Backbone as a printed PyTorch tensor [residue, N CA C, xyz], in Angstrom:
tensor([[[121.3190,  89.3520,  92.2490],
         [120.4520,  88.8150,  92.2380],
         [119.3950,  88.7810,  93.7890]],

        [[118.1220,  89.0030,  93.3660],
         [117.2370,  89.6130,  94.3770],
         [116.7180,  88.9360,  95.2680]],

        [[116.5960,  89.2930,  96.4070],
         [116.3280,  88.3130,  97.6310],
         [114.9750,  88.1030,  97.9790]],

        [[114.1990,  86.9720,  98.5670],
         [113.0570,  86.8630,  99.0700],
         [112.8100,  87.0020, 100.3190]],

        [[111.9820,  87.4340, 100.4030],
         [111.1270,  87.6040, 101.8690],
         [109.5180,  86.9910, 102.1600]],

        [[109.8060,  85.7080, 102.7990],
         [108.6710,  84.9190, 103.3170],
         [107.5060,  86.1550, 103.8600]],

        [[106.3960,  86.3240, 103.9720],
         [105.5430,  87.2670, 104.5700],
         [104.5250,  85.9480, 105.3090]],

        [[104.7480,  86.0820, 106.7240],
         [103.9930,  85.1960, 106.9630],
         [102.4460,  85.3510, 107.7820]],

        [[101.6410,  84.5600, 107.5880],
         [100.3100,  84.9880, 107.7700],
         [ 99.9990,  85.0060, 109.7120]],

        [[ 99.7900,  86.1960, 109.9130],
         [ 99.5910,  86.6560, 111.5780],
         [ 98.6800,  87.6570, 111.2170]],

        [[ 98.0360,  87.6400, 112.6340],
         [ 97.2110,  88.6040, 113.1350],
         [ 97.6060,  89.8570, 113.5540]],

        [[ 96.9090,  91.1420, 113.2270],
         [ 97.1900,  92.3430, 113.4100],
         [ 96.6930,  92.6950, 114.8220]],

        [[ 97.0490,  93.2100, 115.5520],
         [ 96.7890,  93.7550, 117.2820],
         [ 96.1520,  95.1540, 116.8760]],

        [[ 95.0920,  95.5840, 116.9390],
         [ 94.7120,  97.0160, 116.8230],
         [ 94.8700,  97.5220, 117.9610]],

        [[ 94.6520,  96.8230, 119.3560],
         [ 95.0690,  97.3210, 120.7360],
         [ 96.7470,  97.7910, 120.6580]],

        [[ 97.9570,  96.9710, 120.0300],
         [ 99.3230,  96.9780, 119.9100],
         [ 99.6430,  96.8940, 118.6700]],

        [[ 99.2680,  98.3980, 117.8930],
         [ 99.9080,  98.1200, 116.5640],
         [101.0140,  97.6800, 116.0620]],

        [[102.0500,  98.1980, 117.1900],
         [103.7100,  98.1830, 117.2300],
         [103.8640,  96.7500, 117.7050]],

        [[102.8060,  95.9720, 118.0480],
         [103.4350,  94.2710, 118.1290],
         [104.1290,  93.6860, 117.1190]],

        [[105.1080,  93.0750, 116.7140],
         [105.2900,  92.3400, 115.7870],
         [105.4510,  91.0510, 115.8860]],

        [[104.4370,  90.2230, 115.2490],
         [104.3710,  88.5510, 115.1020],
         [105.6770,  87.7790, 115.4020]],

        [[105.6630,  86.6800, 116.0760],
         [106.7250,  86.0180, 116.2910],
         [107.1160,  85.2500, 115.2780]],

        [[106.1610,  85.3380, 114.3300],
         [106.6570,  84.4420, 112.8560],
         [107.3840,  85.5680, 112.0520]],

        [[107.6710,  86.7560, 112.4680],
         [108.2030,  87.3120, 111.0680],
         [109.6750,  87.6770, 111.7850]],

        [[110.4140,  87.3680, 110.8240],
         [111.7920,  87.7220, 110.5310],
         [112.5420,  89.2480, 110.5220]],

        [[113.1430,  89.9960, 111.1800],
         [113.5520,  91.2240, 111.1990],
         [114.4090,  91.3090, 109.9870]],

        [[114.1380,  92.7180, 108.9420],
         [114.8090,  92.8150, 107.9100],
         [115.6420,  94.0590, 108.0810]],

        [[116.8750,  94.0570, 107.9050],
         [117.6510,  95.2840, 107.9900],
         [117.8640,  95.7130, 106.7680]],

        [[117.3800,  97.4790, 106.5910],
         [117.6720,  97.9050, 105.5540],
         [119.1900,  98.4510, 105.1190]],

        [[119.4510,  98.4770, 103.6010],
         [121.2170,  98.6660, 103.2930],
         [121.2040, 100.3290, 102.7820]],

        [[122.4860, 100.9480, 102.6940],
         [122.5790, 101.8960, 101.9190],
         [122.1590, 101.7090, 100.3880]],

        [[121.3060, 102.2940,  99.7750],
         [120.8410, 102.0820,  98.6710],
         [121.4850, 102.1070,  97.4640]],

        [[122.9420, 102.8670,  97.4910],
         [123.6490, 102.8070,  96.3250],
         [124.6310, 102.1570,  96.2830]],

        [[125.1240, 101.6090,  97.5700],
         [126.1550, 100.5940,  97.6200],
         [125.7650,  99.3100,  98.5460]],

        [[124.5220,  99.1240,  99.1760],
         [124.7380,  98.1590,  99.9240],
         [125.3510,  98.1390, 101.3150]],

        [[126.0140,  99.1420, 101.8560],
         [126.7570,  98.9030, 103.0240],
         [125.7670,  99.3880, 104.1240]],

        [[126.3860,  99.0310, 105.3480],
         [125.8280,  99.6680, 106.4460],
         [125.3290, 100.7890, 106.3690]],

        [[124.2350, 101.6400, 106.9220],
         [123.6930, 103.1440, 106.6240],
         [123.9290, 103.8750, 108.0690]],

        [[124.5830, 104.8810, 107.9690],
         [124.7920, 105.8800, 109.1960],
         [123.6920, 105.3040, 110.3020]],

        [[122.6830, 105.3740, 109.8900],
         [121.2170, 105.5530, 110.6310],
         [120.4610, 103.8900, 110.9130]],

        [[120.6220, 103.3720, 111.3350],
         [119.6160, 101.6440, 111.1350],
         [118.0290, 101.5590, 110.7960]],

        [[117.6980, 100.8440, 110.2870],
         [116.2930, 100.4090, 109.7920],
         [115.9400,  99.3010, 109.7570]],

        [[114.9940,  98.9470, 110.7640],
         [114.2190,  97.4040, 110.7100],
         [113.3910,  97.1240, 110.2440]],

        [[112.9670,  96.4710, 109.6470],
         [111.8120,  96.3300, 109.0040],
         [110.9640,  94.6930, 109.2900]],

        [[109.5100,  95.1180, 109.2650],
         [108.7890,  93.8240, 109.4370],
         [107.5990,  93.3960, 108.4700]],

        [[107.6220,  92.4560, 108.2360],
         [106.2290,  92.6420, 107.1350],
         [105.5190,  91.2740, 107.4780]],

        [[104.0280,  91.3510, 107.5080],
         [103.2280,  89.9940, 107.6810],
         [101.7710,  90.3640, 107.0630]],

        [[101.0420,  89.2920, 107.1430],
         [ 99.7600,  89.6060, 106.1700],
         [ 98.1090,  88.6790, 107.3800]],

        [[ 97.3870,  89.2800, 106.4810],
         [ 96.3630,  88.6550, 107.3470],
         [ 95.7300,  88.1660, 105.9520]],

        [[ 94.1900,  87.9410, 106.2910],
         [ 93.2440,  87.7800, 104.7700],
         [ 93.0760,  89.2650, 103.8190]],

        [[ 93.0130,  90.4450, 104.5490],
         [ 92.5920,  91.5710, 103.7260],
         [ 94.0970,  92.3390, 103.6090]],

        [[ 94.7400,  92.3530, 104.4860],
         [ 95.6840,  93.7570, 104.7630],
         [ 97.5670,  92.9180, 104.7110]],

        [[ 98.2650,  93.7420, 103.9770],
         [ 99.8410,  93.4890, 104.2470],
         [100.2500,  94.6240, 105.0020]],

        [[101.2080,  94.1300, 106.1740],
         [101.1840,  95.0750, 107.2860],
         [102.7600,  94.9990, 106.9040]],

        [[103.0780,  96.4140, 107.0060],
         [104.7180,  96.5910, 107.1240],
         [105.1140,  97.5020, 107.9690]],

        [[105.9660,  97.2590, 108.8980],
         [106.5320,  98.0040, 109.6920],
         [107.5400,  98.3730, 109.9930]],

        [[108.1970,  99.5530, 110.0660],
         [109.5580, 100.2310, 109.9110],
         [109.6980, 101.1490, 111.1170]],

        [[110.6510, 100.6620, 111.5800],
         [111.6640, 100.9760, 112.9590],
         [112.9890, 101.5890, 112.7350]],

        [[113.1020, 102.7460, 112.5510],
         [114.2170, 103.3740, 112.5260],
         [115.0370, 104.3430, 113.1350]],

        [[116.0830, 104.5950, 113.9800],
         [116.8990, 105.3670, 114.5420],
         [116.7790, 106.9080, 113.8460]],

        [[116.8170, 107.9040, 114.5640],
         [116.7970, 108.8730, 114.0350],
         [117.2270, 110.1690, 115.1080]],

        [[118.1950, 110.8090, 114.2230],
         [118.9150, 112.2380, 115.3530],
         [118.7740, 113.6120, 114.8990]],

        [[117.7910, 113.5770, 114.0250],
         [117.2160, 114.9270, 113.5670],
         [115.9550, 114.5250, 112.4550]],

        [[115.0030, 114.7870, 113.2380],
         [113.6560, 114.6360, 112.3360],
         [113.1490, 115.5250, 111.4480]],

        [[113.2470, 115.3750, 110.1440],
         [112.9820, 116.5230, 109.1530],
         [111.5370, 116.3800, 108.6460]],

        [[110.3200, 116.7730, 109.1300],
         [109.3810, 116.5780, 108.4420],
         [108.3050, 117.5760, 108.7710]],

        [[107.7970, 117.9890, 107.4440],
         [106.9690, 119.5240, 107.7340],
         [105.4150, 119.2970, 106.6940]],

        [[105.4090, 118.4410, 105.6840],
         [104.5440, 118.6140, 104.9500],
         [103.0120, 117.6800, 105.6760]],

        [[101.9260, 118.0680, 105.4140],
         [100.7430, 117.8730, 106.1490],
         [100.0010, 117.2910, 104.9460]],

        [[ 99.9890, 117.8780, 103.8300],
         [ 98.9760, 117.4880, 102.8030],
         [ 99.0500, 116.2580, 102.2350]],

        [[ 98.1480, 115.2940, 101.8790],
         [ 98.1540, 114.2590, 100.9300],
         [ 98.7590, 114.5890,  99.5610]],

        [[ 99.5940, 113.3810,  99.4420],
         [100.4200, 113.6710,  98.4520],
         [101.3080, 114.5120,  98.0120]],

        [[101.5660, 115.3220,  99.1820],
         [102.8810, 115.9880,  99.1110],
         [104.1530, 115.4820,  98.5810]],

        [[105.2050, 116.1120,  98.4240],
         [106.3740, 115.5420,  97.8510],
         [106.8120, 115.3660,  99.1020]],

        [[106.6210, 114.2990,  99.8300],
         [107.5040, 113.4720, 100.8310],
         [108.5380, 113.0500, 100.7760]],

        [[109.2860, 112.9480,  99.7200],
         [110.3420, 112.4090,  99.4120],
         [112.0190, 113.5410,  99.9290]],

        [[111.1700, 115.1490,  99.7980],
         [111.6410, 115.8170,  99.8830],
         [112.5120, 115.8870, 101.3680]],

        [[111.5250, 115.3630, 102.2150],
         [112.3880, 115.4430, 103.7300],
         [112.0060, 113.7010, 104.2700]],

        [[112.1400, 113.4960, 105.3520],
         [112.0490, 112.0160, 106.2280],
         [111.0670, 111.6050, 105.3740]],

        [[111.2120, 110.0880, 105.1510],
         [110.1440, 109.3550, 104.8740],
         [110.1230, 108.1260, 104.4590]],

        [[109.3180, 106.9250, 104.9510],
         [109.5430, 105.5300, 104.5040],
         [108.7090, 105.3250, 103.4770]],

        [[109.2990, 104.2660, 102.4820],
         [108.0350, 103.9920, 101.1830],
         [108.3330, 102.5160, 101.0030]],

        [[106.9940, 102.2530, 100.4500],
         [106.7260, 100.8300, 100.2440],
         [106.5270, 100.7880,  98.2760]],

        [[107.3370, 100.0890,  97.7390],
         [106.8670,  99.6410,  96.3840],
         [106.4640,  98.0980,  96.3430]],

        [[104.8620,  98.2410,  95.8430],
         [104.5520,  96.9160,  95.1680],
         [104.3680,  96.8050,  94.0500]],

        [[104.5350,  95.4590,  93.3850],
         [104.2740,  95.2390,  92.1280],
         [103.7850,  93.9870,  92.1930]],

        [[102.0590,  93.6260,  92.2640],
         [101.4970,  92.4930,  92.5670],
         [101.6810,  91.8850,  91.4870]],

        [[101.7270,  91.9720,  89.8600],
         [101.1990,  91.6530,  88.5640],
         [102.7270,  91.4500,  87.6790]],

        [[103.1980,  92.8170,  87.7560],
         [104.4270,  92.9090,  86.4270],
         [105.2460,  94.0520,  87.2520]],

        [[106.5550,  94.1820,  86.6730],
         [107.4630,  95.1650,  86.8800],
         [107.1000,  96.4500,  86.1940]],

        [[106.0590,  96.4640,  85.3900],
         [105.6590,  97.4670,  84.5410],
         [104.6540,  98.4110,  85.0300]],

        [[104.3720,  97.5400,  86.2400],
         [103.1490,  98.5550,  86.8340],
         [103.2740,  98.2720,  88.6150]],

        [[103.6530,  99.2330,  89.0110],
         [103.7310,  99.2930,  90.5100],
         [103.0450, 100.2820,  91.6130]],

        [[103.0030, 100.0970,  92.4680],
         [102.2620, 101.2930,  93.5240],
         [103.2130, 101.6260,  94.9070]],

        [[102.9840, 103.0550,  94.7970],
         [104.2300, 103.5680,  95.8250],
         [103.5450, 104.1490,  96.8590]],

        [[103.6490, 103.7970,  97.8620],
         [103.0130, 104.2170,  99.0300],
         [104.2980, 105.2110,  99.9050]],

        [[103.7970, 106.1620, 100.6680],
         [105.1160, 106.8160, 101.3280],
         [104.2010, 107.0920, 102.6310]],

        [[104.9270, 107.1800, 103.8400],
         [104.4970, 107.5480, 104.9990],
         [105.6500, 108.5470, 105.4650]],

        [[104.9960, 109.7790, 106.1590],
         [106.4470, 110.3900, 106.6330],
         [105.7610, 110.3770, 108.4390]],

        [[107.2220, 111.2320, 109.0570],
         [107.1500, 110.9310, 110.3490],
         [105.9620, 111.6980, 111.0370]],

        [[105.4150, 112.1790, 110.1890],
         [104.1140, 113.1780, 110.8440],
         [102.4830, 112.1520, 110.2150]],

        [[102.7790, 111.5170, 109.8700],
         [101.6360, 110.5330, 109.2990],
         [101.0760, 111.1870, 108.0860]],

        [[101.7180, 111.7640, 107.6540],
         [101.1170, 112.0570, 105.9780],
         [101.6300, 111.0550, 105.0120]],

        [[100.4930, 111.0870, 104.0470],
         [100.8550, 110.0410, 103.0780],
         [101.2910, 110.4150, 101.6110]],

        [[101.7080, 109.9250, 100.8980],
         [101.7560, 109.9990,  99.5590],
         [101.6610, 108.6570,  98.7930]],

        [[100.6690, 108.2930,  97.8660],
         [100.3650, 107.2390,  97.3880],
         [100.0960, 107.2350,  95.8080]],

        [[100.6790, 107.0640,  94.9300],
         [100.6570, 106.6990,  93.5480],
         [100.9960, 105.2060,  92.7150]],

        [[100.3180, 105.1720,  91.4090],
         [100.3820, 104.2090,  90.5150],
         [101.5180, 104.5570,  89.4470]],

        [[102.2630, 103.6180,  89.5900],
         [103.3860, 103.7270,  88.7350],
         [103.2740, 103.1000,  87.3660]],

        [[103.5500, 103.5940,  86.2840],
         [104.1160, 102.9440,  85.1500],
         [105.4830, 102.8540,  84.5660]],

        [[106.1190, 102.1240,  84.1460],
         [107.0570, 101.8670,  84.1140],
         [107.3770, 100.8420,  82.9450]],

        [[107.5940, 101.1220,  81.5160],
         [107.5700, 100.1940,  80.5780],
         [108.7900,  99.8640,  80.7420]],

        [[109.7460, 100.5110,  80.9210],
         [111.1170, 100.3290,  80.4200],
         [111.7920,  99.9370,  82.0610]],

        [[110.9510, 100.1480,  83.2730],
         [111.5570, 100.0520,  84.7480],
         [112.6770, 100.9580,  85.0190]],

        [[112.7340, 101.9500,  84.3800],
         [113.6230, 103.1100,  84.8890],
         [112.7810, 104.4250,  84.9550]],

        [[113.4630, 105.2840,  85.4380],
         [112.7510, 106.4880,  85.8560],
         [112.6230, 107.8090,  84.8880]],

        [[113.6890, 107.4110,  83.5200],
         [113.3060, 108.3480,  82.7160],
         [112.1370, 107.9460,  81.7500]],

        [[111.2070, 106.9170,  81.6250],
         [110.2730, 106.4840,  80.7800],
         [109.2140, 106.1140,  81.8960]],

        [[109.2670, 106.4060,  83.3190],
         [107.9380, 106.1740,  84.0330],
         [107.0220, 107.1790,  83.8990]],

        [[105.8310, 107.0580,  84.8480],
         [104.8350, 107.6270,  84.7340],
         [104.0390, 107.6790,  85.9800]],

        [[103.9490, 108.6590,  86.8510],
         [103.4410, 108.3050,  87.9000],
         [101.9410, 108.8100,  88.0470]],

        [[100.9990, 108.7210,  88.4550],
         [ 99.8040, 108.8610,  88.4180],
         [ 99.1930, 109.1840,  89.9800]],

        [[ 99.5610, 110.1790,  90.4650],
         [ 99.4850, 110.5210,  92.0250],
         [ 97.5510, 110.5430,  92.4960]],

        [[ 96.7470, 110.7610,  91.4600],
         [ 95.4370, 110.9030,  91.2780],
         [ 95.0250, 109.4610,  91.9550]],

        [[ 95.7610, 108.6930,  91.7710],
         [ 95.4050, 107.2310,  92.2670],
         [ 95.6050, 107.4440,  93.5740]],

        [[ 94.8780, 106.5720,  94.5930],
         [ 94.4000, 106.6280,  96.1300],
         [ 94.5560, 105.0980,  96.6590]],

        [[ 95.2610, 104.7870,  97.7150],
         [ 95.2430, 103.4390,  97.9760],
         [ 93.6970, 103.2920,  99.0340]],

        [[ 93.0930, 103.3300,  98.6510],
         [ 91.4850, 103.0700,  99.1890],
         [ 91.8250, 101.9520, 100.4800]],

        [[ 91.2680, 102.5590, 101.5740],
         [ 91.3510, 101.7960, 102.8090],
         [ 93.0240, 101.7150, 103.6910]],

        [[ 93.6420, 102.4560, 103.3450],
         [ 95.3430, 102.0800, 103.6600],
         [ 94.9150, 102.7060, 105.0940]],

        [[ 95.8810, 102.1630, 105.8840],
         [ 95.8600, 102.8660, 107.3050],
         [ 97.2170, 102.9150, 107.7720]],

        [[ 97.6720, 103.9950, 108.4480],
         [ 99.1420, 104.2530, 108.9290],
         [ 99.1540, 104.7620, 109.9730]],

        [[100.4980, 104.8760, 110.7560],
         [100.2620, 105.2060, 111.8420],
         [101.7150, 105.8300, 112.5060]],

        [[102.3110, 106.3740, 113.3750],
         [103.7710, 106.9290, 113.8580],
         [103.9300, 107.1480, 114.8580]],

        [[104.7430, 106.5530, 115.7470],
         [105.1960, 106.8020, 117.0590],
         [106.5470, 107.3360, 117.2960]],

        [[106.8830, 108.4370, 118.1590],
         [108.5140, 108.5110, 118.3730],
         [108.6590, 107.6120, 119.5720]],

        [[109.7110, 106.9350, 120.1840],
         [110.4080, 106.5690, 121.1800],
         [111.5380, 106.9480, 121.9280]],

        [[111.4660, 108.0000, 122.4650],
         [112.9040, 108.8810, 123.2560],
         [113.2500, 107.6300, 124.6570]],

        [[114.4670, 107.0800, 124.4380],
         [114.9810, 106.4600, 125.4300],
         [115.6770, 107.6460, 126.3040]],

        [[115.9960, 106.8900, 127.6820],
         [116.8890, 107.9430, 128.5880],
         [117.6400, 108.7230, 128.2310]],

        [[118.6600, 107.8180, 127.1880],
         [120.0520, 108.4950, 126.8790],
         [119.5290, 109.5040, 125.5960]],

        [[118.2460, 109.8580, 125.3080],
         [118.2420, 110.7490, 124.2260],
         [118.0850, 110.1720, 122.7380]],

        [[118.2710, 108.6320, 122.5800],
         [118.3040, 108.2430, 121.1690],
         [116.7150, 108.0310, 120.7190]],

        [[116.2910, 108.4050, 119.5810],
         [115.1290, 108.7360, 119.4120],
         [114.7920, 107.6030, 118.4070]],

        [[114.0150, 106.8240, 117.9750],
         [113.4480, 105.5050, 117.0770],
         [112.1470, 105.9960, 116.6440]],

        [[111.9430, 106.1270, 115.2320],
         [110.7250, 106.6370, 114.7310],
         [110.0190, 105.1490, 114.2530]],

        [[109.0110, 104.9720, 114.6190],
         [108.1790, 103.6730, 114.2730],
         [107.0120, 103.7540, 113.5900]],

        [[106.9860, 103.5820, 112.5140],
         [105.8840, 103.1930, 111.2120],
         [105.1590, 102.4750, 110.5560]],

        [[103.7120, 102.3600, 111.1350],
         [103.2350, 101.0600, 110.9990],
         [102.3830, 101.3690, 109.7040]],

        [[102.4040, 100.2890, 108.5840],
         [101.6540, 100.7370, 107.1980],
         [100.8970,  99.4810, 106.8980]],

        [[ 99.7750,  99.6530, 106.7800],
         [ 98.3250,  98.6740, 106.4510],
         [ 97.6930,  98.5970, 105.0900]],

        [[ 98.1020,  97.9650, 104.2440],
         [ 98.1620,  98.5550, 102.9180],
         [ 96.6140,  97.2150, 102.1440]],

        [[ 95.5330,  97.6180, 101.9520],
         [ 94.4590,  96.6850, 102.0070],
         [ 95.1130,  95.7020, 100.2920]],

        [[ 94.7990,  94.4320, 100.2340],
         [ 94.8880,  93.9040,  99.1670],
         [ 94.2180,  94.2680,  98.0280]],

        [[ 93.0640,  94.4650,  98.3690],
         [ 92.3300,  94.9990,  97.3220],
         [ 92.5890,  96.4270,  96.5890]],

        [[ 92.8970,  96.9210,  97.5820],
         [ 93.4850,  98.4540,  96.8040],
         [ 94.3280,  98.1440,  95.5550]],

        [[ 95.4270,  97.4060,  95.4670],
         [ 96.4080,  96.8680,  94.5480],
         [ 96.4820,  96.0470,  94.0670]],

        [[ 95.6550,  94.8260,  94.4080],
         [ 95.4860,  93.9120,  93.0900],
         [ 93.6930,  93.2750,  93.2130]],

        [[ 93.1450,  92.3340,  92.2780],
         [ 92.2490,  91.8370,  92.0230],
         [ 91.8190,  91.3380,  93.5440]],

        [[ 92.4790,  90.3470,  93.8150],
         [ 92.4110,  89.7060,  94.8240],
         [ 93.3210,  89.4080,  96.1650]],

        [[ 93.0470,  88.9990,  97.1870],
         [ 94.4220,  88.8280,  97.9570],
         [ 95.2640,  87.8660,  97.4810]],

        [[ 96.3710,  87.5270,  97.7880],
         [ 97.3420,  86.8860,  97.4420],
         [ 97.1660,  85.1960,  98.1060]],

        [[ 97.1230,  84.1860,  97.1830],
         [ 97.0340,  82.9000,  98.0310],
         [ 97.7660,  82.6240,  98.5690]],

        [[ 98.2890,  81.7110,  99.1790],
         [ 99.3830,  80.8840,  99.9990],
         [100.2500,  80.9190,  98.6430]],

        [[101.3970,  81.0170,  98.9600],
         [102.4980,  80.7180,  97.6410],
         [102.8370,  81.9140,  96.7990]],

        [[101.7470,  82.4360,  96.3150],
         [101.7360,  83.8850,  95.6850],
         [103.0270,  84.5110,  95.6100]],

        [[103.4300,  85.0920,  94.8190],
         [104.8630,  85.9000,  94.8590],
         [104.5300,  87.2640,  94.0850]],

        [[105.1810,  88.2200,  94.8790],
         [105.0740,  89.7030,  94.4600],
         [106.0450,  90.2790,  94.3470]],

        [[106.7440,  91.1580,  93.2370],
         [107.5950,  91.9540,  93.3140],
         [107.6880,  93.3100,  94.3660]],

        [[108.5570,  93.3870,  94.9550],
         [108.5370,  94.7030,  96.1000],
         [109.7010,  95.1830,  96.7550]],

        [[109.9670,  96.1210,  96.9910],
         [110.9110,  97.1870,  97.6560],
         [110.6210,  98.0240,  98.9120]],

        [[111.5400,  98.1650,  99.7980],
         [111.0780,  98.7030, 101.2180],
         [112.3360,  99.9280, 100.8490]],

        [[112.0200, 101.4170, 101.1610],
         [112.6730, 102.2160, 101.2060],
         [112.8390, 103.2460, 102.6740]],

        [[113.9960, 104.1860, 102.6300],
         [114.0560, 104.7780, 103.9820],
         [114.9160, 106.1160, 103.3060]],

        [[114.1380, 107.0260, 103.1020],
         [115.2640, 108.1690, 102.9800],
         [115.2370, 109.3740, 104.3510]],

        [[116.2780, 109.6670, 104.7790],
         [116.2210, 110.5460, 105.8510],
         [117.4440, 111.7490, 105.2570]],

        [[117.0220, 112.4510, 105.8470],
         [117.4920, 114.1600, 105.3690],
         [117.9160, 114.6930, 106.9160]],

        [[119.2580, 115.2800, 106.9470],
         [120.2080, 116.0650, 107.8590],
         [120.4700, 117.4160, 107.4870]],

        [[120.4900, 118.2390, 108.0990],
         [120.6810, 119.4930, 108.0700],
         [122.1440, 119.9700, 107.6220]],

        [[123.1840, 118.8590, 108.0550],
         [124.6620, 118.9830, 108.0060],
         [124.9000, 117.7640, 107.4110]],

        [[124.5470, 116.4690, 107.5690],
         [124.8320, 115.5220, 107.0650],
         [124.6670, 115.0390, 105.7990]],

        [[123.6690, 115.7780, 105.3220],
         [122.7470, 115.4350, 103.8790],
         [122.1160, 114.3470, 103.9920]],

        [[121.7560, 113.6670, 102.5270],
         [120.3770, 112.6980, 102.5540],
         [121.6260, 111.2870, 102.7050]],

        [[120.5120, 110.2030, 103.3930],
         [120.9860, 108.8610, 103.0610],
         [119.7870, 107.8920, 102.7710]],

        [[120.0880, 107.2080, 101.8720],
         [118.8820, 106.4550, 101.3510],
         [119.0470, 105.3000, 101.3020]],

        [[118.1930, 104.4510, 102.1010],
         [118.4990, 103.2570, 102.7300],
         [116.9890, 102.0200, 101.5720]],

        [[117.6920, 100.9470, 101.8650],
         [116.6850, 100.0160, 100.9990],
         [116.7970,  98.4050, 101.3320]],

        [[115.8450,  97.9580, 101.2730],
         [115.7650,  96.5190, 101.5270],
         [116.7150,  95.8320, 100.1950]],

        [[116.5200,  96.1390,  98.8560],
         [116.9770,  95.7000,  97.9020],
         [117.7450,  96.9700,  97.2500]],

        [[118.9530,  96.9140,  97.7770],
         [119.9860,  97.7950,  96.9980],
         [119.7420,  98.2310,  95.6350]],

        [[119.5860,  99.5630,  94.7550],
         [119.2830,  99.5510,  93.8660],
         [120.8200, 100.1540,  92.8810]],

        [[121.8630, 100.3090,  93.5080],
         [123.4390, 100.3540,  92.8740],
         [123.1540, 101.5620,  92.1920]],

        [[122.4750, 102.2100,  92.5610],
         [122.4390, 103.7440,  91.7560],
         [123.0420, 105.0610,  92.0820]],

        [[123.8800, 105.5930,  91.8500],
         [124.5230, 106.6660,  92.5750],
         [124.2530, 108.2750,  91.7180]],

        [[123.8450, 109.5280,  91.6480],
         [123.3850, 109.3730,  92.6730],
         [121.8070, 108.1460,  92.8510]],

        [[121.3080, 108.2950,  94.2920],
         [120.0600, 107.1470,  94.7940],
         [119.1950, 107.5200,  93.6910]],

        [[118.3350, 106.2080,  93.4300],
         [117.6710, 106.4530,  92.6550],
         [116.7930, 104.8650,  93.2030]],

        [[115.5240, 105.1390,  93.5210],
         [114.2070, 103.7670,  93.8420],
         [113.6510, 103.4650,  92.9830]],

        [[113.6660, 104.3440,  91.7430],
         [112.7050, 103.4260,  90.7350],
         [113.4690, 102.7490,  89.7600]],

        [[113.7250, 101.7590,  90.5160],
         [115.0030, 100.6100,  89.5500],
         [114.0880,  99.3800,  89.8870]],

        [[113.1300,  98.9160,  88.6910],
         [112.1780,  97.5820,  89.0630],
         [113.0380,  96.7300,  88.9730]],

        [[114.0110,  96.4620,  88.1090],
         [114.7110,  95.2010,  88.1360],
         [115.4840,  94.6060,  89.6320]],

        [[115.2940,  96.0210,  90.6670],
         [116.3100,  95.5230,  91.8190],
         [115.4370,  94.9350,  92.7480]],

        [[114.2120,  95.1490,  92.6940],
         [112.8830,  94.7400,  93.4510],
         [113.0200,  93.2360,  94.0970]],

        [[112.7620,  93.0400,  95.7140],
         [113.1710,  91.5880,  95.6290],
         [111.7480,  91.2230,  95.5300]],

        [[111.5560,  89.5690,  96.2540],
         [110.3550,  88.9940,  95.8580],
         [109.6490,  88.6900,  97.1290]],

        [[108.3850,  88.8960,  97.2310],
         [107.5080,  89.0000,  98.2670],
         [107.0300,  86.8790,  98.2640]],

        [[107.0190,  86.2280,  99.0050],
         [106.2400,  85.2160,  99.1950],
         [104.9840,  85.2350, 100.3430]],

        [[104.1090,  85.0270,  99.8120],
         [103.2510,  85.1020, 101.0020],
         [102.7820,  83.6130, 101.1380]],

        [[102.9340,  83.6260, 102.5240],
         [102.6360,  82.2300, 103.6040],
         [100.9310,  81.7210, 103.3650]]])
């Protein structure tokens, strides 16, 4: 059974975009294939204001693989975080990816059966007004954390911002590539597919907007 996440109403700080409002509960991503704890941890926070959904990923990383610089490049071939949003129905959702270099991939997905085999991705679609930023934090012991903030305008994905109490279906993902360890796929809501597959609409959780 999918989980719910209450998205609190809070202001976004342009002076400190990495600050998470006190109302936000931290969400830990799990391994997408089996729900186990991943090798690399990722914490996610989500909040909203009148115009934007803000999502902050914070993940440890011991080898950053990211080379793509062009919009809509295949970021999923390397390290990336991803937001999937279905404001109206699971048959149409929006996929937004941001790499550790700040490169963006965005697409509208039409999925009549909720599975990859029959889905179509419209990469010509652009999330107008999207804001994204990345920072790397290196501790004294050498441990690296990659923080990614993604600000998604409601009007880019829906006719109007969600009212208080509105529900959207959604999922959040991370792909980590490693030259020797291979790939690891993490998710808010595991899709329970091996090989890993994020395009399982039935696995999406529910966002409840405060």
